Backbone as CSV, one residue per row, in Angstrom:
resi,resn,N_x,N_y,N_z,CA_x,CA_y,CA_z,C_x,C_y,C_z
1,MET,86.842,86.729,113.999,86.790,87.723,112.933,86.452,89.094,113.511
2,VAL,87.144,90.120,113.029,86.864,91.481,113.482,85.474,91.890,112.993
3,PRO,84.604,92.374,113.879,83.254,92.753,113.455,83.263,93.865,112.407
4,SER,82.260,93.849,111.556,82.134,94.878,110.530,82.090,96.271,111.141
5,SER,81.412,96.415,112.284,81.284,97.736,112.905,82.642,98.300,113.304
6,ASP,83.529,97.433,113.812,84.871,97.889,114.182,85.671,98.288,112.947
7,ARG,85.525,97.534,111.862,86.216,97.867,110.620,85.702,99.200,110.058
8,SER,84.391,99.396,110.115,83.809,100.641,109.609,84.305,101.830,110.416
9,LYS,84.355,101.669,111.723,84.835,102.748,112.593,86.295,103.067,112.272
10,LYS,87.096,102.023,112.030,88.504,102.237,111.693,88.638,102.970,110.364
11,LEU,87.810,102.594,109.376,87.883,103.249,108.079,87.508,104.714,108.189
12,ARG,86.490,105.030,108.967,86.114,106.435,109.143,87.246,107.234,109.789
13,LYS,87.984,106.600,110.690,89.111,107.292,111.319,90.253,107.522,110.324
14,LEU,90.428,106.590,109.389,91.481,106.731,108.387,91.182,107.868,107.414
15,ILE,89.905,108.036,107.102,89.499,109.092,106.162,89.801,110.452,106.788
16,GLY,90.438,111.281,106.055,90.815,112.594,106.560,92.256,112.669,107.006
17,LYS,92.922,111.509,107.112,94.332,111.477,107.499,95.243,111.303,106.286
18,GLY,94.697,111.475,105.112,95.426,111.226,103.873,94.612,110.295,103.012
19,THR,95.004,110.169,101.754,94.270,109.294,100.848,94.533,107.832,101.203
20,VAL,93.470,107.079,101.441,93.576,105.666,101.813,93.681,104.837,100.539
21,MET,94.792,104.140,100.362,94.977,103.264,99.208,94.339,101.917,99.487
22,MET,93.539,101.440,98.535,92.781,100.202,98.727,93.003,99.261,97.547
23,PRO,94.031,98.410,97.613,94.215,97.405,96.551,93.050,96.411,96.548
24,GLY,92.742,95.889,95.375,91.653,94.942,95.249,92.121,93.510,95.461
25,ALA,91.580,92.860,96.493,91.861,91.432,96.716,91.045,90.599,95.743
26,PHE,91.624,89.490,95.266,90.842,88.599,94.404,90.515,87.280,95.098
27,ASN,91.066,87.064,96.283,90.697,85.925,97.118,91.233,86.172,98.522
28,ALA,91.008,85.211,99.408,91.415,85.391,100.801,92.929,85.468,100.956
29,LEU,93.660,84.693,100.160,95.119,84.698,100.275,95.703,86.045,99.842
30,SER,95.187,86.597,98.765,95.664,87.918,98.337,95.290,88.983,99.367
31,ALA,94.168,88.802,100.057,93.792,89.731,101.125,94.821,89.705,102.253
32,ARG,95.277,88.500,102.599,96.335,88.386,103.621,97.598,89.121,103.185
33,MET,97.936,89.007,101.900,99.152,89.649,101.422,99.014,91.170,101.427
34,ILE,97.831,91.679,101.109,97.596,93.123,101.168,97.850,93.634,102.584
35,GLU,97.322,92.918,103.562,97.541,93.320,104.947,99.013,93.179,105.320
36,ARG,99.653,92.098,104.910,101.056,91.858,105.221,101.945,92.976,104.668
37,CYS,101.580,93.516,103.515,102.404,94.539,102.869,102.137,95.948,103.396
38,GLY,101.314,96.059,104.421,101.215,97.317,105.143,100.096,98.249,104.732
39,PHE,99.159,97.780,103.927,98.030,98.637,103.565,97.042,98.696,104.723
40,ASP,96.286,99.788,104.792,95.368,100.018,105.896,93.941,99.555,105.598
41,ALA,93.644,99.298,104.329,92.297,98.898,103.936,92.387,98.216,102.577
42,MET,91.294,97.560,102.169,91.297,96.865,100.890,89.937,96.990,100.219
43,TYR,89.917,96.553,98.967,88.730,96.689,98.129,88.347,95.330,97.565
44,LEU,87.050,95.106,97.399,86.536,93.934,96.694,85.760,94.414,95.480
45,SER,86.295,94.137,94.311,85.743,94.618,93.055,84.641,93.710,92.532
46,GLY,83.604,94.314,91.970,82.576,93.537,91.310,83.097,92.840,90.074
47,ALA,84.023,93.490,89.372,84.626,92.867,88.197,85.442,91.644,88.588
48,VAL,86.204,91.751,89.668,86.996,90.615,90.134,86.089,89.491,90.631
49,LEU,85.004,89.842,91.316,84.031,88.836,91.724,83.528,88.072,90.505
50,ALA,83.164,88.804,89.458,82.659,88.156,88.249,83.739,87.331,87.566
51,ASN,84.937,87.912,87.414,86.013,87.239,86.678,86.594,86.059,87.441
52,SER,87.021,86.299,88.687,87.770,85.285,89.432,86.886,84.242,90.092
53,VAL,85.731,84.649,90.572,84.840,83.717,91.261,83.884,83.046,90.282
54,GLY,83.330,83.852,89.369,82.357,83.311,88.437,82.909,82.921,87.083
55,GLY,84.083,83.457,86.727,84.649,83.187,85.412,83.821,83.790,84.294
56,VAL,83.163,84.940,84.597,82.274,85.580,83.632,82.614,87.073,83.535
57,PRO,82.129,87.758,82.504,82.368,89.198,82.386,81.631,89.987,83.470
58,ASP,82.050,91.238,83.646,81.444,92.123,84.647,80.196,92.788,84.059
59,ILE,79.125,92.015,83.934,77.894,92.532,83.329,76.676,92.161,84.181
60,GLY,76.872,92.115,85.503,75.752,91.907,86.406,75.275,90.478,86.518
61,MET,76.141,89.507,86.276,75.729,88.106,86.296,75.845,87.444,87.675
62,MET,76.567,88.057,88.586,76.783,87.435,89.888,75.632,87.727,90.840
63,THR,75.433,86.831,91.806,74.336,86.957,92.748,74.815,87.516,94.083
64,LEU,73.851,87.955,94.889,74.181,88.431,96.228,74.807,87.323,97.062
65,THR,74.313,86.116,96.935,74.877,84.987,97.696,76.349,84.788,97.365
66,GLU,76.688,84.847,96.080,78.089,84.688,95.683,78.943,85.835,96.216
67,ALA,78.415,87.048,96.165,79.143,88.209,96.679,79.347,88.103,98.181
68,ARG,78.294,87.720,98.892,78.385,87.588,100.351,79.410,86.536,100.749
69,ASP,79.388,85.383,100.082,80.332,84.311,100.427,81.772,84.728,100.136
70,HIS,81.973,85.396,99.016,83.308,85.902,98.668,83.797,86.874,99.745
71,ALA,82.932,87.793,100.153,83.293,88.775,101.178,83.600,88.098,102.506
72,TRP,82.806,87.092,102.852,83.012,86.406,104.133,84.374,85.739,104.181
73,HIS,84.769,85.063,103.110,86.069,84.394,103.075,87.206,85.405,103.211
74,VAL,87.081,86.533,102.531,88.116,87.567,102.632,88.147,88.156,104.040
75,ALA,86.991,88.441,104.605,86.934,89.031,105.942,87.491,88.094,107.002
76,GLN,87.358,86.785,106.783,87.937,85.817,107.717,89.460,85.856,107.699
77,ALA,90.031,86.287,106.594,91.482,86.207,106.407,92.218,87.482,106.798
78,THR,91.498,88.555,107.089,92.154,89.832,107.352,91.376,90.632,108.379
79,ASP,92.082,91.535,109.063,91.441,92.443,110.016,91.175,93.815,109.411
80,LEU,91.561,94.027,108.166,91.469,95.346,107.555,90.034,95.723,107.200
81,PRO,89.741,97.025,107.167,88.462,97.478,106.625,88.332,97.074,105.157
82,ILE,87.108,96.737,104.758,86.845,96.263,103.401,85.763,97.125,102.762
83,LEU,86.091,97.762,101.658,85.099,98.440,100.818,84.727,97.484,99.696
84,MET,83.426,97.252,99.498,82.996,96.295,98.485,82.108,96.959,97.448
85,ASP,82.330,96.590,96.210,81.495,96.995,95.095,80.196,96.192,95.150
86,ALA,79.078,96.895,95.356,77.779,96.220,95.407,77.006,96.399,94.106
87,ASP,77.695,96.820,93.057,77.080,96.969,91.727,75.792,97.799,91.819
88,THR,74.704,97.294,91.265,73.432,98.017,91.309,72.568,97.574,92.494
89,GLY,73.145,96.815,93.398,72.415,96.370,94.578,71.880,94.966,94.472
90,PHE,72.333,94.229,93.436,71.885,92.852,93.207,70.361,92.779,93.095
91,GLY,69.832,93.693,92.311,68.397,93.786,92.071,68.040,95.223,91.755
92,GLU,66.826,95.462,91.359,66.465,96.774,90.838,65.822,97.708,91.859
93,GLY,65.274,97.202,92.929,64.517,98.052,93.830,65.170,98.267,95.172
94,PRO,64.578,99.137,96.008,65.138,99.433,97.332,65.158,98.227,98.260
95,HIS,64.225,97.283,98.085,64.235,96.090,98.948,65.482,95.247,98.689
96,ASN,65.908,95.179,97.434,67.110,94.423,97.105,68.341,95.030,97.758
97,ILE,68.454,96.348,97.694,69.638,96.989,98.266,69.622,96.899,99.786
98,SER,68.440,96.901,100.395,68.362,96.728,101.852,68.952,95.382,102.252
99,ARG,68.555,94.342,101.558,69.071,93.009,101.875,70.559,92.917,101.576
100,THR,71.003,93.563,100.511,72.420,93.563,100.170,73.251,94.147,101.304
101,VAL,72.825,95.287,101.836,73.542,95.911,102.947,73.579,94.969,104.145
102,GLN,72.447,94.376,104.488,72.387,93.495,105.644,73.310,92.292,105.487
103,GLU,73.298,91.683,104.316,74.109,90.485,104.084,75.601,90.810,104.074
104,LEU,75.979,91.877,103.388,77.401,92.195,103.278,77.965,92.726,104.583
105,GLU,77.184,93.520,105.301,77.654,94.001,106.595,77.835,92.830,107.554
106,HIS,76.911,91.897,107.546,77.021,90.718,108.410,78.232,89.864,108.032
107,ALA,78.607,89.861,106.751,79.754,89.073,106.284,81.090,89.686,106.667
108,GLY,81.088,90.954,107.121,82.331,91.582,107.545,82.751,92.785,106.729
109,VAL,81.965,93.142,105.729,82.262,94.317,104.908,82.003,95.581,105.728
110,SER,82.840,96.592,105.539,82.714,97.820,106.326,82.206,99.007,105.529
111,ALA,82.144,98.880,104.201,81.648,99.956,103.345,81.279,99.356,101.996
112,ILE,80.304,99.972,101.328,79.947,99.550,99.977,79.783,100.777,99.096
113,HIS,79.823,100.547,97.787,79.299,101.571,96.883,78.292,100.918,95.947
114,ILE,77.236,101.663,95.664,76.212,101.226,94.714,76.168,102.241,93.579
115,GLU,75.751,101.790,92.394,75.850,102.641,91.209,74.495,102.919,90.579
116,ASP,74.476,103.950,89.744,73.221,104.410,89.144,73.017,103.913,87.713
117,GLN,73.618,102.790,87.370,73.359,102.176,86.076,72.090,101.332,86.117
118,VAL,71.519,101.104,84.947,70.416,100.160,84.839,70.986,98.749,84.948
119,PHE,70.127,97.804,85.300,70.524,96.395,85.348,70.113,95.730,84.030
120,PRO,70.992,94.926,83.402,72.353,94.584,83.825,73.337,95.700,83.510
121,LYS,74.268,95.913,84.436,75.237,96.999,84.308,76.360,96.643,83.350
122,ARG,77.188,97.658,83.062,78.393,97.462,82.260,79.592,97.987,83.032
123,CYS,80.781,97.494,82.686,82.010,98.029,83.269,82.015,99.548,83.121
124,GLY,82.429,100.242,84.169,82.348,101.695,84.194,83.181,102.412,83.163
125,HIS,84.169,101.753,82.569,85.041,102.404,81.598,84.751,101.946,80.168
126,LEU,83.579,101.322,79.968,83.134,100.940,78.633,82.024,101.865,78.162
127,GLU,81.830,101.916,76.843,80.734,102.707,76.283,79.428,101.915,76.386
128,GLY,78.317,102.604,76.145,77.023,101.941,76.098,76.316,101.820,77.436
129,LYS,76.777,102.554,78.456,76.111,102.507,79.757,74.786,103.272,79.712
130,GLN,73.853,102.848,80.542,72.577,103.535,80.702,72.323,103.756,82.185
131,LEU,71.645,104.847,82.515,71.436,105.222,83.907,69.971,105.116,84.309
132,ILE,69.747,104.798,85.582,68.406,104.898,86.136,68.137,106.362,86.482
133,SER,66.919,106.679,86.830,66.579,108.059,87.163,67.224,108.466,88.486
134,ILE,67.385,109.758,88.686,67.907,110.271,89.952,67.009,109.836,91.102
135,GLU,65.691,109.902,90.867,64.737,109.548,91.922,64.882,108.082,92.339
136,ALA,65.053,107.203,91.347,65.194,105.776,91.657,66.479,105.511,92.422
137,MET,67.556,106.180,92.048,68.823,105.988,92.745,68.728,106.532,94.171
138,CYS,68.060,107.652,94.355,67.918,108.209,95.702,67.109,107.274,96.598
139,GLU,66.127,106.588,96.034,65.373,105.601,96.801,66.285,104.463,97.249
140,LYS,67.165,104.031,96.358,68.111,102.967,96.712,69.046,103.414,97.831
141,ILE,69.552,104.624,97.715,70.486,105.129,98.729,69.803,105.218,100.087
142,ALA,68.598,105.766,100.118,67.862,105.898,101.375,67.611,104.529,101.993
143,ALA,67.282,103.548,101.166,67.043,102.193,101.664,68.323,101.575,102.210
144,ALA,69.441,101.803,101.525,70.728,101.261,101.974,71.118,101.845,103.325
145,VAL,70.956,103.142,103.478,71.325,103.798,104.731,70.428,103.324,105.869
146,ALA,69.146,103.137,105.581,68.207,102.692,106.609,68.479,101.256,107.047
147,ALA,69.082,100.460,106.161,69.278,99.029,106.444,70.534,98.730,107.246
148,LYS,71.476,99.644,107.321,72.745,99.317,107.965,72.582,99.202,109.478
149,ALA,73.311,98.258,110.063,73.217,98.008,111.498,74.082,98.982,112.293
150,SER,75.261,99.289,111.771,76.182,100.190,112.461,76.106,101.586,111.841
151,PRO,76.047,102.628,112.656,76.053,103.985,112.097,77.348,104.321,111.379
152,ASP,78.412,103.544,111.653,79.699,103.800,111.009,79.836,103.125,109.652
153,PHE,78.948,102.180,109.333,78.983,101.540,108.018,78.816,102.610,106.945
154,ILE,79.681,102.560,105.921,79.742,103.631,104.919,79.026,103.210,103.644
155,VAL,78.090,104.036,103.201,77.381,103.820,101.946,77.817,104.903,100.958
156,MET,78.564,104.478,99.951,79.023,105.389,98.897,78.106,105.251,97.679
157,ALA,77.860,106.356,97.004,77.074,106.337,95.767,78.014,106.565,94.590
158,ARG,77.988,105.630,93.662,78.776,105.789,92.436,77.874,106.337,91.333
159,THR,78.358,107.338,90.629,77.627,107.813,89.464,78.457,107.609,88.203
160,ASP,77.825,107.035,87.204,78.437,106.833,85.897,78.011,107.907,84.903
161,ALA,77.477,109.013,85.414,76.880,110.031,84.539,77.899,110.743,83.660
162,ARG,79.161,110.832,84.114,80.148,111.577,83.320,80.230,111.050,81.895
163,SER,80.196,109.740,81.729,80.347,109.148,80.398,79.038,109.093,79.617
164,VAL,77.919,109.339,80.308,76.616,109.201,79.672,75.954,110.552,79.427
165,GLU,75.925,111.393,80.467,75.208,112.672,80.391,76.127,113.883,80.482
166,GLY,77.392,113.658,80.815,78.330,114.762,80.902,78.688,115.132,82.335
167,TYR,79.705,115.967,82.471,80.236,116.320,83.786,79.200,116.999,84.670
168,ASP,78.513,118.011,84.139,77.562,118.773,84.952,76.453,117.882,85.496
169,ALA,75.991,116.950,84.680,74.952,116.024,85.129,75.470,115.137,86.259
170,ALA,76.754,114.763,86.198,77.338,113.954,87.270,77.318,114.713,88.590
171,VAL,77.596,116.013,88.546,77.574,116.825,89.761,76.154,116.950,90.304
172,VAL,75.191,117.165,89.417,73.787,117.255,89.844,73.362,115.959,90.535
173,ARG,73.688,114.836,89.910,73.339,113.548,90.505,74.055,113.348,91.841
174,ALA,75.325,113.660,91.902,76.085,113.466,93.134,75.488,114.262,94.290
175,ASN,75.119,115.490,94.040,74.504,116.310,95.093,73.175,115.721,95.555
176,ALA,72.407,115.202,94.614,71.137,114.567,94.978,71.372,113.325,95.820
177,TYR,72.402,112.583,95.499,72.700,111.356,96.239,73.155,111.666,97.669
178,ILE,73.910,112.737,97.827,74.304,113.156,99.174,73.076,113.573,99.969
179,GLU,72.182,114.297,99.321,70.946,114.724,99.981,70.108,113.516,100.411
180,ALA,70.192,112.427,99.634,69.427,111.217,99.943,70.048,110.411,101.081
181,GLY,71.278,110.762,101.490,71.886,110.100,102.634,73.204,109.406,102.388
182,ALA,73.716,109.442,101.155,75.005,108.797,100.872,76.118,109.446,101.691
183,ASP,77.042,108.610,102.172,78.177,109.113,102.951,79.258,109.732,102.077
184,GLY,79.260,109.387,100.790,80.284,109.895,99.891,79.944,109.554,98.458
185,ILE,80.792,110.012,97.551,80.540,109.867,96.113,81.752,109.256,95.422
186,PHE,81.459,108.363,94.488,82.441,107.742,93.604,82.102,108.194,92.181
187,PRO,82.804,109.214,91.671,82.554,109.665,90.298,83.340,108.804,89.318
188,GLU,82.677,107.862,88.686,83.363,106.906,87.825,83.739,107.537,86.487
189,ALA,84.956,107.165,86.027,85.448,107.479,84.681,85.587,108.967,84.401
190,LEU,86.034,109.740,85.408,86.478,111.098,85.084,87.706,110.983,84.191
191,GLN,87.886,111.959,83.300,88.814,111.731,82.194,90.080,112.569,82.198
192,GLU,90.189,113.519,83.077,91.418,114.316,83.135,91.557,114.961,84.502
193,LYS,92.761,115.433,84.788,93.058,115.959,86.108,92.160,117.123,86.473
194,SER,91.885,117.986,85.515,91.054,119.151,85.802,89.660,118.746,86.263
195,GLU,89.148,117.635,85.739,87.830,117.174,86.168,87.859,116.667,87.606
196,PHE,88.906,115.949,87.973,89.025,115.495,89.353,89.096,116.678,90.313
197,ILE,89.886,117.668,89.958,90.022,118.852,90.813,88.693,119.587,90.923
198,ARG,88.038,119.790,89.812,86.760,120.509,89.798,85.695,119.760,90.580
199,PHE,85.657,118.430,90.435,84.644,117.648,91.139,84.829,117.776,92.651
200,ALA,86.072,117.743,93.112,86.340,117.888,94.542,85.953,119.272,95.041
201,GLU,86.035,120.265,94.171,85.602,121.617,94.539,84.081,121.726,94.556
202,ASP,83.413,120.959,93.696,81.958,121.029,93.579,81.234,120.199,94.632
203,LEU,81.919,119.230,95.245,81.304,118.324,96.224,82.061,118.380,97.541
204,ASP,81.359,118.656,98.622,81.967,118.653,99.947,81.545,117.382,100.666
205,THR,82.252,116.294,100.381,81.899,114.993,100.932,83.092,114.053,100.807
206,ILE,82.967,112.842,101.302,83.973,111.817,101.089,83.997,111.484,99.599
207,LEU,85.189,111.444,99.015,85.319,111.168,97.585,86.220,109.959,97.351
208,LEU,85.804,109.128,96.405,86.534,107.921,96.041,86.966,108.018,94.584
209,ALA,88.231,107.699,94.319,88.757,107.682,92.951,89.113,106.260,92.554
210,ASN,88.916,105.956,91.289,89.187,104.624,90.746,90.438,104.683,89.876
211,MET,91.553,104.094,90.372,92.776,104.086,89.590,92.927,102.730,88.906
212,THR,92.014,102.485,87.959,92.062,101.242,87.212,93.003,101.370,86.026
213,GLU,93.400,100.237,85.475,94.259,100.228,84.295,93.392,100.163,83.031
214,PHE,93.946,100.681,81.941,93.334,100.539,80.613,91.961,101.219,80.520
215,GLY,91.736,102.230,81.368,90.448,102.913,81.378,90.545,104.341,80.877
216,LYS,89.535,105.127,81.221,89.449,106.507,80.762,90.243,107.469,81.638
217,THR,90.578,107.036,82.863,91.283,107.903,83.804,92.793,107.776,83.635
218,PRO,93.516,108.911,83.510,94.985,108.844,83.453,95.541,108.306,84.770
219,TYR,96.798,107.875,84.738,97.429,107.365,85.950,97.840,108.521,86.858
220,PHE,97.382,108.464,88.107,97.792,109.413,89.137,98.282,108.625,90.345
221,THR,99.181,109.212,91.121,99.638,108.589,92.358,98.652,108.896,93.480
222,SER,98.770,108.149,94.566,97.910,108.422,95.715,98.161,109.827,96.259
223,ARG,99.395,110.283,96.178,99.706,111.639,96.636,99.001,112.680,95.766
224,GLU,98.961,112.432,94.462,98.257,113.352,93.570,96.758,113.344,93.855
225,PHE,96.203,112.156,94.112,94.781,112.104,94.466,94.524,112.853,95.768
226,ARG,95.427,112.725,96.725,95.281,113.461,97.983,95.270,114.961,97.722
227,ASP,96.187,115.416,96.908,96.267,116.841,96.616,95.044,117.345,95.855
228,MET,94.401,116.447,95.105,93.194,116.826,94.379,91.941,116.768,95.251
229,GLY,92.068,116.183,96.459,90.945,116.191,97.383,90.205,114.878,97.535
230,TYR,90.853,113.749,97.212,90.191,112.451,97.269,90.632,111.666,98.502
231,ASP,89.654,111.084,99.176,89.894,110.410,100.448,90.279,108.943,100.282
232,LEU,89.747,108.303,99.245,89.966,106.881,98.998,90.359,106.689,97.547
233,VAL,91.306,105.776,97.302,91.639,105.417,95.921,91.732,103.896,95.841
234,ILE,90.977,103.335,94.902,90.960,101.887,94.725,91.812,101.481,93.521
235,PHE,92.417,100.313,93.647,93.155,99.671,92.553,92.445,98.328,92.323
236,PRO,91.295,98.351,91.658,90.343,97.247,91.737,90.795,95.921,91.147
237,VAL,91.440,95.951,89.977,91.737,94.703,89.263,93.241,94.509,89.088
238,THR,94.038,95.373,89.674,95.487,95.354,89.471,96.098,94.002,89.824
239,LEU,95.793,93.487,90.995,96.411,92.234,91.435,95.950,91.063,90.582
240,GLN,94.678,91.035,90.229,94.197,89.951,89.369,94.888,89.985,88.010
241,ARG,94.993,91.162,87.429,95.620,91.274,86.111,97.085,90.846,86.167
242,TYR,97.779,91.292,87.199,99.199,90.960,87.324,99.382,89.460,87.544
243,ALA,98.539,88.886,88.409,98.628,87.453,88.685,98.314,86.628,87.449
244,MET,97.296,87.022,86.696,96.903,86.245,85.519,97.976,86.281,84.438
245,LYS,98.671,87.406,84.314,99.763,87.476,83.336,100.901,86.543,83.747
246,ALA,101.191,86.515,85.051,102.237,85.618,85.542,101.822,84.154,85.383
247,ILE,100.560,83.863,85.616,100.061,82.498,85.449,100.183,82.057,83.991
248,GLU,99.824,82.943,83.082,99.942,82.615,81.659,101.388,82.296,81.285
249,ALA,102.323,83.132,81.767,103.740,82.910,81.455,104.220,81.570,82.015
250,ALA,103.802,81.249,83.243,104.218,79.989,83.856,103.654,78.787,83.098
251,LEU,102.420,78.874,82.691,101.806,77.766,81.962,102.484,77.534,80.615
252,ARG,102.898,78.614,79.977,103.587,78.469,78.688,104.943,77.775,78.868
253,VAL,105.623,78.091,79.971,106.895,77.427,80.254,106.672,75.939,80.505
254,ILE,105.676,75.617,81.319,105.395,74.203,81.613,105.005,73.454,80.347
255,LYS,104.196,74.090,79.508,103.778,73.466,78.261,104.971,73.204,77.353
256,LYS,105.897,74.147,77.302,107.054,74.051,76.412,108.113,73.089,76.951
257,ASP,108.431,73.226,78.257,109.548,72.481,78.832,109.141,71.151,79.458
258,GLY,107.876,71.022,79.780,107.435,69.809,80.457,107.813,69.757,81.917
259,THR,108.282,70.879,82.464,108.658,70.955,83.872,108.558,72.413,84.323
260,GLN,108.379,72.614,85.629,108.327,73.953,86.207,109.659,74.374,86.826
261,GLU,110.707,73.593,86.636,111.960,73.819,87.358,112.517,75.229,87.163
262,SER,112.445,75.766,85.943,113.018,77.097,85.686,112.209,78.219,86.346
263,LEU,111.033,77.899,86.855,110.166,78.908,87.473,110.343,79.009,88.979
264,VAL,111.013,78.041,89.562,111.021,77.915,91.015,111.580,79.153,91.711
265,ASP,112.623,79.756,91.170,113.235,80.919,91.826,112.295,82.115,91.896
266,ASP,111.280,82.160,91.042,110.335,83.279,91.033,109.063,82.977,91.826
267,MET,108.998,81.805,92.440,107.792,81.402,93.170,107.831,81.828,94.629
268,GLN,106.651,81.993,95.205,106.521,82.031,96.654,106.865,80.634,97.169
269,THR,107.759,80.552,98.138,108.159,79.242,98.647,107.088,78.670,99.576
270,ARG,107.222,77.389,99.862,106.315,76.763,100.814,106.423,77.453,102.180
271,ALA,107.642,77.748,102.595,107.841,78.402,103.892,107.187,79.775,103.917
272,GLU,107.313,80.527,102.819,106.691,81.857,102.753,105.170,81.761,102.786
273,LEU,104.627,80.775,102.093,103.179,80.579,102.106,102.696,80.232,103.507
274,TYR,103.378,79.280,104.164,102.953,78.867,105.494,103.076,80.020,106.492
275,GLU,104.114,80.830,106.309,104.285,81.972,107.213,103.143,82.967,107.025
276,LEU,102.734,83.193,105.783,101.620,84.091,105.487,100.319,83.560,106.088
277,LEU,100.163,82.253,106.053,98.957,81.621,106.590,98.978,81.451,108.102
278,GLY,100.147,81.706,108.722,100.266,81.481,110.155,100.299,80.021,110.529
279,TYR,100.855,79.210,109.639,100.883,77.757,109.800,102.243,77.332,110.342
280,ASP,102.266,76.694,111.509,103.507,76.277,112.159,103.943,74.936,111.573
281,MET,105.000,74.956,110.753,105.467,73.732,110.111,106.130,72.774,111.083
282,ASP,106.501,73.267,112.275,107.206,72.416,113.223,106.262,71.635,114.133
283,VAL,104.961,71.889,114.006,104.010,71.158,114.844,103.960,69.705,114.382
284,PRO,104.125,68.737,115.277,104.093,67.327,114.877,102.797,66.961,114.164
285,GLY,102.961,66.179,113.130,101.798,65.720,112.374,101.375,66.633,111.255
286,LYS,102.047,67.807,111.101,101.678,68.741,110.028,102.720,68.714,108.928
């Protein structure tokens, strides 16, 4: 497995060369496909961890152990840099976030973002979010930075203040988080292009944009995010949503027809799967 430090160093080199697109893997096999399709980095979403691994909503129910194991399986399957959603740090205090950094970095993650919501958190594009104090979040950031083993490991601070306290408050918080040691800022749920442009003008740091579906942010291309000044763009739940819709359609066909025969032409073949896995079908006994 490629060490986390090497992945972090690679991600830092990618930043500044254009906006890095980071599709969200929902398991190790999808991570392999992301790499196969030519992406330079990938994302592990907290929502996908909750939905796909735990079968629960994204409301802070997953544990650090579950997150670490999920990350380890994905890191085993790919050489790409991995940015992982660490939610609120899997606990409320700086000691929790210190352990989170240590566990995830050891599992192969090359960057994380932590958020300033109270625990239990809510999806960033839903109403009813609440924030911890700036001081408490700065303590978490300082602890996260102090805990990392590699100087290249990236600690991003996510602020949900735009939807709770307004745009100006988000900028105030973001500046405080940078002062506390964050490598960059993830301004969650900005609502229009002018806000993205203004935020990039107000903050001189690494910036991450969330191009999720069905949220508060309009659809922009990676080129548009680059022009607005954003270094990273995540597509956190896209693959899970697309896969689940296809799974639903396939199950309805099987339920109706009693056979999967009409679906075969749209499937990944056995040969394609084995090729993706690096499995030699010609080896005797396999």
